[in-house]
MIVOPA-924396 format. One record per residue (C-alpha): residue in one letter; z, x, y. Coordinates in steps of 0.5 Angstrom, whole numbers, padded with zeros to 4 digits. Layout:
# MIVOPA-924396
A;Z;X;Y
...
# end
This chain:
# MIVOPA-924396
M;0307;0183;-0076
S;0313;0182;-0072
E;0315;0174;-0072
E;0311;0169;-0074
P;0306;0166;-0069
D;0306;0159;-0065
V;0302;0153;-0067
E;0297;0155;-0061
T;0296;0163;-0063
I;0294;0159;-0070
G;0290;0153;-0067
T;0286;0158;-0062
L;0285;0164;-0067
L;0282;0158;-0072
E;0277;0156;-0067
D;0273;0162;-0068
S;0267;0162;-0073
T;0267;0169;-0073
V;0275;0168;-0075
R;0274;0163;-0081
T;0268;0166;-0084
I;0273;0173;-0084
L;0278;0169;-0088
T;0273;0165;-0093
Q;0270;0172;-0094
T;0276;0177;-0096
S;0279;0171;-0100
Q;0274;0172;-0105
E;0275;0180;-0105
P;0276;0185;-0100
M;0270;0187;-0095
S;0269;0192;-0091
A;0267;0190;-0083
T;0260;0194;-0084
T;0260;0187;-0089
L;0264;0183;-0085
S;0259;0184;-0079
D;0253;0182;-0083
R;0257;0175;-0087
C;0259;0174;-0081
D;0252;0176;-0077
A;0256;0180;-0071
S;0257;0186;-0068
K;0262;0190;-0071
P;0267;0191;-0064
T;0267;0183;-0065
V;0269;0184;-0072
Y;0274;0190;-0071
R;0277;0185;-0065
R;0279;0179;-0071
L;0281;0183;-0075
D;0286;0186;-0071
D;0287;0179;-0069
L;0288;0177;-0076
R;0292;0183;-0078
E;0297;0181;-0072
C;0298;0174;-0074
G;0300;0176;-0082
L;0293;0173;-0084
L;0289;0179;-0087
V;0291;0186;-0089
E;0288;0192;-0089
R;0288;0197;-0095
T;0285;0204;-0097
K;0279;0203;-0103
P;0277;0210;-0106
D;0270;0211;-0105
P;0267;0211;-0113
E;0263;0217;-0110
G;0268;0221;-0109
G;0270;0225;-0102
H;0271;0219;-0098
H;0276;0213;-0097
R;0274;0207;-0094
T;0278;0202;-0091
V;0277;0194;-0093
Y;0281;0188;-0091
A;0284;0181;-0094
T;0287;0175;-0094
N;0293;0174;-0096
L;0293;0168;-0094
E;0294;0162;-0098
R;0296;0155;-0094
I;0297;0154;-0086
T;0301;0147;-0086
I;0302;0144;-0078
E;0306;0138;-0079
L;0308;0133;-0073
E;0316;0133;-0071
D;0320;0130;-0067
D;0321;0135;-0062
G;0313;0138;-0063
L;0308;0141;-0068
S;0311;0145;-0074
L;0307;0151;-0077
R;0308;0154;-0083
I;0304;0160;-0086
D;0304;0161;-0094
R;0301;0168;-0096
R;0299;0171;-0102
T;0303;0177;-0105
D;0300;0183;-0108
I;0302;0184;-0115
A;0305;0190;-0113
D;0310;0187;-0109
R;0311;0182;-0114
F;0313;0187;-0119
T;0317;0190;-0115
D;0321;0183;-0113
L;0321;0183;-0122
I;0324;0190;-0122
E;0330;0189;-0115
G;0332;0182;-0119
I;0334;0185;-0125
# end
């Protein structure tokens, strides 16, 4: 994500029921695209497009998780979205996105602050 998305981008994204389901499901636990496809009742290509859109807006993170049965790794997705706030101001709408920070990132911030 190079810059914060604008109100129109976020509004368009949140209109999509697949996006909303991905955000709510991945806020509970990281999930694979296959699992999300089942939960969203959407095709894998559709889910992958929405995952890309969410990652581009900085609302979702991708992680590699080792397979407990060995050998392969799998990719899972988790939302880092805490809250989206849209406010009416004199010159239009303003957008604020609050994101969760990963525990490893919080630890790094703590150590760097010492």
